[in-house]
Every structure is written in C-alpha cells, then in structure tokens.
N, C-alpha and C positions, 0 to 999 in steps of 0.2 A: 233802424235795423229791420231788414225784411224777416218774415217768418221762415224758419228753416224748413226744408222739405221733410215731409213726414212719411212714414211707412204706410203703404196702401192697405186696402182691404180690412179696415177696422181692426187694428191690432188688439190682441187680447190683453196685452200689457204694454206699458210705455217702452219706447225704445231705450235700449241701454245707452248710456252717455257716449260710449266709444262709437257705437253705430251712428249716433247723431253727428259725431265729429267726422265720420267718414262721409256722410251725406254733405256736410258743409264743405269738405275738402274737394269732392268730386263734382257735385252738382253745378252745372253751368260752365264747366271748364272743358267740355268735350269739343272735338273738331268735327263739325257736321259731315264733311266729306269722308272722314275716317269712320264715322258711325255707319254710313251707308255701306262702305266697303267691308267693314267688320261683320255687319249683319248678313251681307251677301255671302261672305266666306263661311259663315255658320249656317248657310242655306236657309236663312230666314227664321231659324228656330227661336232666336232671342233678339230683343232690341239692345242696342248699345248706346252708350253716351258718346263714344268716339274718343276713347282714351287708350291709346296703345300702351304697351307695358312700360316703356321708358317714362312717358309723361305720368302715367298712373303712379309709378314708383316715386317720382319727385313729389307729387301731391300728397301721397300718404306717408312719406318718410318720417315726418314729425310724429305721426301716430304710432310708429314702431320703435321709438326710442325707449330706453329702459324706464324712464320716469312716466311715460304715457302708455306703455304696453299694458293691455288689460291682463288681469290675473288668469291663471289656468282655470279657476273655478267658473269663470264667466264664458269660457270658450264655447260651450254648446249653445247657450242663449244667443251670444253674439252671432255665431255662424248661422243659426236658424233664422235670425232676423235679417241678416244680410241676404240669405237665400230667398226670402220672401220679396225682396225688392226686384222690380222688373228687369232693370238693365244688367247685362252680364258682368260688367266690371265689378259689381258689388259681390258677386259670387267669387270672382278672382281675388278680391281683398280677403274674403273668408278663407280661401285656400292659403294665401300668404300668412294669415294668422295661424292656421293649423300648422303650417311649416315651422313657424317660430316655436310652437309648443309641441312639436312632433315627438320629442324624446320624453315628454311628460304624459303622453297618452297611456291609458290603462285599459284592460280588457272591456270594462263597462262602456267605454267610448265607442266600441264597435257598433252598437245598436244605433246611435244617432248618426254616426258616419254612414251607416247603411241607409238611413232615411234620406240623407243628402244624396247618396248615390242614386236612389230611386226617384228623386225629385229634380225636375229640370235637367234630365239626364242627357248628356252628350259626351263625346270622348274627352273634351277639354277638362271637365270636372271629374268625370268617372275615373279616368286614368290616374289623375293625381291622388284621389281618395283611395283608389285601389292599391297604389304602390307606396305612397308616403304615409297614408293613414293605416289601412288594413295591413299592408305589407310590413310596416314598422312594428305594428302590434304582433303580427305573427312571428316575426323574428325574435321578439322579446318574450312573448307569452304563447308559445306554440300549443301547449296543451288546452287552454281554454278557447283559443281561436280556431283550432282545427275542426271541432264539430260544427261551428258556425259556418265556416267556409264549405264544409261538406254539404250543409243544407243549401247553400247558394248554388252549388253545382247543378242541382235539379230544380231550381227556382223557375217559375214562369217568367220572371223578369230577366230579360237578356243581359242587362247591365250588371246584375249580380252574377250571372254566369261568367261574364267577361272579367269581373273582379276576381272571382275564384281562380280563373285561368292565369291572370297576370300578376297576382299578389306577390309572387316571389321574384319578379324580374330584377329587382334591385337588391335582392337578399345577398348578404355577405356571408361567406362560409358555406357550409354544406346545404344543398337544396334538399327539400323533401320531395324526392322524385316520385314517391308513391302518391302523394297528394296531387302533384302536377299531373300525373297520369290519370288519376281519378277525375280531375277537372277537365282534362282534354277529351278523353275517349267518348263521353256521351255526346259531344258536340262536333266530332270530326266530320260528320256528313252534313252539318248545317250549311244552309245556303246564305246565312246571315254574314255579310261582309265583316262586321265588327267582331264576330266570333272567329271567323277564319283568320283575320289579321291577328287577333289575340293569341291564337294557338301558335302561329308562326313566331310571334314576338317572344312568347314564353319559351319555346324550344330554342330560338336563337340565343336568348339570355342563358339558357342552360348549357348551350354548346361551349361557352367560355370556360367552364370547369368540367363538363361532362360530354365532350365531343363524341366519344364512341357510343355513349348511351343515346344521344340525339340521333346519330346516324342509324343506329339499330332501330330506334323507335320509328323513324321515317320509313326505313326499309320494310319493317313489319306491317306498317299501316298505310303503305303507299296508295292502295286502291280506295281507302276510306278518306284520306286527307285530301283537301283541295289543293290545286296547283299553287294557289297563293300561300297557303300554310307551308307547303314544302319549300317553296322558294325562299320564304322568310326564314324558315328553320335552318336551312343549309347555307345561308348567305355568307357566314363567317367561317365555314369549314373549308380547309384547304382543298379537299377533293371536290366539294360542291356537287356531289353525285345526285343531282335532282332529276 
C-alpha cells in the first residue's frame, strides 16, 4: 500500500482522519485536461486536481453518509485543514461539509468562517461562506451577528466588504434593509468589480420582496451607483427603469 498524501507545510497537528479519507478519495483521480481548464477559468489563482463537481461528488459520496459524516465539533478543524491543501477541490469539499452542518452553526462559528473568507479568497468560496455560512447565522442570530457584519463593512479586506453586502441575499422573511443600506452606501463609488457586482446582487435579491424600496434606492443614488450595480439591481423589476 502506498503512503497516503499528506498535508503540506509541516502541519501543526496530524490530519483529522476524515481529511485523510478525502485525500485518499481525490488524489490521483483528476482529469489533467480539466485541471488545466479549471485553473484557467479561475485565472490561475489556484491549482486544481481536475475534478469537476459531478466526479468530485461521486468520489466523496461515501464520506458524506450518516455513518461516516464527521461530527459538528470537528467542523472547524476539518475545514481549516482542507483549506491548507493547495488544490481548490479540497476547499470545495470543505464547503460541502459546511453545507451539511449549516443548520448547526452557532454565532461563535462566524470568526473561523471569516478566517476562511479572508484566506485563498475568490468569489467561489467567499460567496458560499457569505450566504450559506454568515447569512444563515445572521438569519438565526441577528443580534450577535449584526455588530460583526457592521465591522466588516469598513474592513480593509474587500472580501469581508462583499460578505457584508451579500449576506442577506438568500434570507427568508423580512430583510434588514437598514443593515443592507449600511453595507452598500460606503462602497457605491468603488471601482472594484466584485463590490459593484455584490451591490447589484444584494439589491436584486431585495427586489423580490421590496421592489419599491429598491427602485427608490436606485433613484436616490443613481449618480453614485455604478452602471453594473444599477443593471443588476433592476434586472427583475417590471419597469427596469435603469
């Protein structure tokens, strides 16, 4: 039997057994041509094994069965260790695991989720963590989460700014329009594509339940908002008065 792949960079503690099983499941099973294409799609930010979602799901399915799924208590450690592995598919497995435990997240989890947001940051991980991680927490625990999100609005980290803006896009029920306004206004004149897109996404999501508010917000801030933000915000409104 060959030696299993190990976590790089001199790990401070041994790999969690479930992480080791992920390595066994994925290592050596990638498609080289897909790895090249996937790396290019992500603009070279991350290396890939070459495992598109359908194949990755097949390979990891046994690890997500009830009898093999790791406990909620191990979630932070496992995700942190998967985040340290170089290939992007390992971070995707971490997101899959967070999704399985999403309803069990508690306010204290926001800190390590934020650490993941700020590490190996790109839209594919940040958007999931912002909406399914932080967004889920804010929906369940608004009072302890609100001050943290308020801090992220003015963070020097652009990905935390984006998280604050889009945290409510999948929120069910009433939106906190005050928090959304607070998150959007400081960044309306940003030239950063990911913030402009986030503003439009957040407003478009809000238009499903608050169309008049969105139209009024756009009208009042038309000269500060980017064209991209306005187009995205009004995409689903009947009038589309962009």
